[in-house]
C-alpha positions as CSV (number, residue, x, y, z in Angstrom):
1,M,1.7,21.6,-29.0
2,S,-1.6,22.2,-27.1
3,Y,-2.0,22.1,-23.3
4,A,-3.8,18.8,-23.6
5,D,-0.7,17.2,-25.2
6,T,1.4,18.1,-22.1
7,V,-1.0,16.8,-19.4
8,P,-0.3,13.2,-18.5
9,T,-3.2,10.7,-18.6
10,I,-3.3,8.8,-15.3
11,S,-5.3,5.5,-15.3
12,L,-6.0,3.2,-12.4
13,R,-7.1,-0.4,-12.3
14,P,-7.2,-3.4,-10.0
15,A,-4.2,-5.7,-10.5
16,T,-4.6,-9.2,-11.9
17,V,-2.4,-12.3,-11.5
18,D,-0.6,-11.3,-14.8
19,D,0.6,-8.2,-13.0
20,V,2.6,-10.0,-10.4
21,P,6.0,-9.1,-12.0
22,L,5.0,-5.4,-12.0
23,I,3.8,-5.7,-8.4
24,L,7.1,-7.2,-7.3
25,R,9.0,-4.5,-9.2
26,C,7.1,-1.8,-7.3
27,I,7.6,-3.6,-4.0
28,R,11.4,-3.7,-4.7
29,G,11.4,0.0,-5.7
30,L,9.6,0.9,-2.5
31,A,12.0,-1.2,-0.4
32,E,15.0,0.5,-2.0
33,Y,13.5,4.0,-1.5
34,E,12.8,3.2,2.2
35,R,16.4,1.9,2.6
36,L,15.1,-1.6,3.4
37,A,16.0,-3.5,0.2
38,H,17.9,-6.0,2.4
39,E,14.6,-7.0,4.0
40,C,12.7,-7.5,0.8
41,V,12.5,-11.3,0.2
42,A,9.2,-11.4,-1.6
43,T,9.0,-13.6,-4.7
44,E,6.6,-13.8,-7.6
45,E,5.4,-17.2,-6.4
46,Q,4.6,-15.8,-3.0
47,L,2.7,-12.9,-4.4
48,R,0.7,-15.1,-6.7
49,A,-0.3,-17.3,-3.8
50,T,-1.0,-14.6,-1.3
51,L,-2.6,-12.0,-3.5
52,F,-4.4,-14.2,-6.1
53,G,-4.7,-17.6,-4.4
54,E,-7.7,-19.2,-2.7
55,R,-7.8,-16.6,0.1
56,P,-6.3,-13.3,-1.1
57,A,-4.7,-11.4,1.8
58,A,-4.6,-8.0,0.1
59,E,-5.6,-6.1,-3.1
60,V,-3.6,-4.0,-5.4
61,Q,-4.5,-1.0,-7.5
62,L,-2.1,-0.1,-10.3
63,A,-1.4,3.3,-11.7
64,H,-0.3,4.0,-15.3
65,V,0.7,7.3,-16.8
66,N,0.2,7.5,-20.6
67,G,-0.1,3.7,-20.6
68,E,3.2,3.1,-18.8
69,P,3.3,1.5,-15.3
70,A,3.8,4.3,-12.8
71,G,3.0,2.9,-9.3
72,F,0.8,0.9,-7.0
73,A,-1.1,0.8,-3.8
74,L,-1.4,-2.5,-1.9
75,F,-4.1,-2.6,0.8
76,F,-6.4,-4.8,2.9
77,H,-9.3,-4.6,5.2
78,N,-8.9,-4.1,8.9
79,Y,-11.6,-3.5,11.6
80,S,-12.3,-0.7,14.1
81,T,-14.0,-2.0,17.2
82,F,-14.6,1.6,18.4
83,L,-16.4,2.4,15.1
84,A,-17.8,-1.1,14.6
85,Q,-16.8,-0.8,11.0
86,P,-14.3,-2.2,8.6
87,G,-11.5,0.0,7.4
88,I,-8.9,0.0,4.7
89,Y,-5.2,-0.3,5.7
90,L,-2.8,0.9,3.0
91,E,0.3,-1.3,3.4
92,D,2.3,0.2,0.5
93,L,2.1,3.1,-1.8
94,F,4.8,3.6,-4.4
95,V,5.2,5.9,-7.4
96,E,8.1,5.5,-9.8
97,P,10.5,8.4,-9.3
98,R,10.0,9.8,-12.9
99,Y,6.2,10.0,-12.3
100,R,6.3,11.7,-8.9
101,G,4.6,15.2,-8.8
102,L,2.1,14.3,-11.5
103,G,-0.7,13.4,-9.2
104,V,-0.3,9.6,-9.3
105,G,0.0,9.2,-5.5
106,K,-3.1,11.4,-5.0
107,A,-5.0,9.4,-7.6
108,L,-4.2,6.1,-5.9
109,L,-5.2,7.5,-2.5
110,S,-8.4,9.0,-3.9
111,R,-9.3,5.6,-5.4
112,L,-8.7,3.9,-2.0
113,A,-10.8,6.6,-0.3
114,A,-13.6,5.9,-2.8
115,L,-13.4,2.2,-2.2
116,A,-13.5,2.8,1.6
117,V,-16.7,4.9,1.2
118,E,-18.2,2.4,-1.2
119,R,-17.5,-0.5,1.2
120,H,-18.8,1.4,4.2
121,C,-15.5,1.7,5.9
122,G,-14.9,4.1,8.8
123,R,-11.4,5.0,7.9
124,L,-8.4,4.7,5.6
125,E,-5.1,4.5,7.4
126,W,-1.4,3.8,6.9
127,S,2.0,4.2,8.4
128,V,4.8,6.4,7.2
129,L,8.5,6.4,8.2
130,D,9.2,9.4,10.5
131,W,12.1,10.5,8.3
132,N,10.0,10.7,5.2
133,T,9.0,14.3,5.5
134,D,8.1,14.6,1.8
135,A,5.4,11.9,2.2
136,I,4.2,13.3,5.5
137,G,3.8,16.7,4.0
138,F,1.9,15.2,1.0
139,Y,-0.4,13.2,3.3
140,E,-1.1,16.3,5.5
141,K,-2.1,18.3,2.4
142,L,-4.7,15.7,1.7
143,G,-6.1,16.1,5.2
144,A,-4.5,13.1,6.9
145,R,-3.2,13.5,10.4
146,G,-0.5,11.7,12.1
147,M,-1.4,9.5,15.1
148,T,1.4,10.7,17.3
149,D,0.0,9.0,20.4
150,W,0.4,5.6,18.9
151,T,3.5,3.5,18.4
152,V,3.6,0.5,16.0
153,H,4.8,-2.8,17.5
154,R,5.7,-5.8,15.5
155,L,6.6,-9.4,16.1
156,T,8.6,-11.2,13.3
157,G,11.0,-14.1,12.9
158,D,12.2,-15.9,16.0
159,A,10.1,-13.7,18.4
160,L,6.9,-14.5,16.4
161,H,7.6,-18.2,16.4
162,A,8.5,-18.2,20.1
163,L,5.3,-16.6,21.1
164,A,3.3,-18.9,18.8
165,A,4.9,-21.9,20.5
166,E,3.8,-20.6,23.9
167,G,0.3,-20.3,22.6
168,D,0.4,-23.9,21.4
169,T,0.9,-25.0,25.0
170,H,-2.4,-23.4,26.1
171,G,-4.5,-25.7,24.1
């Protein structure tokens, strides 16, 4: 067996509507890895509507190793007022456990970096759970730095709806 026979072939491509079942499988795999499976309520119908409907909210890049699905990156554009430029926000990056360590995650991040440069974005950013030291180490090796002075805040569920209702009264 030659060396070339042992090197996996990683290929990347944008997802299509036909990939919705695979996207959902990756989302569920990520939710399980992050110990948040109980919060994952996404459905194929919702993904079709929000990723491939009239106004797509995000994009997905899929990774394959030797033709087999290996992972995904789901991302969307944000905007930096300080830079006066768009950016890319990586919402989710997931690599199937059996393909970790082969360069799939790096390939996906490299593709997003290339898209950011191509689209004249000022930055590529994402969040990582503070207990995920493996991911943090991986990101730091790529040159990413943690934004330790920033804390993520989130409104969901009842709190989101309550605040929205207050906004409705201000016309």
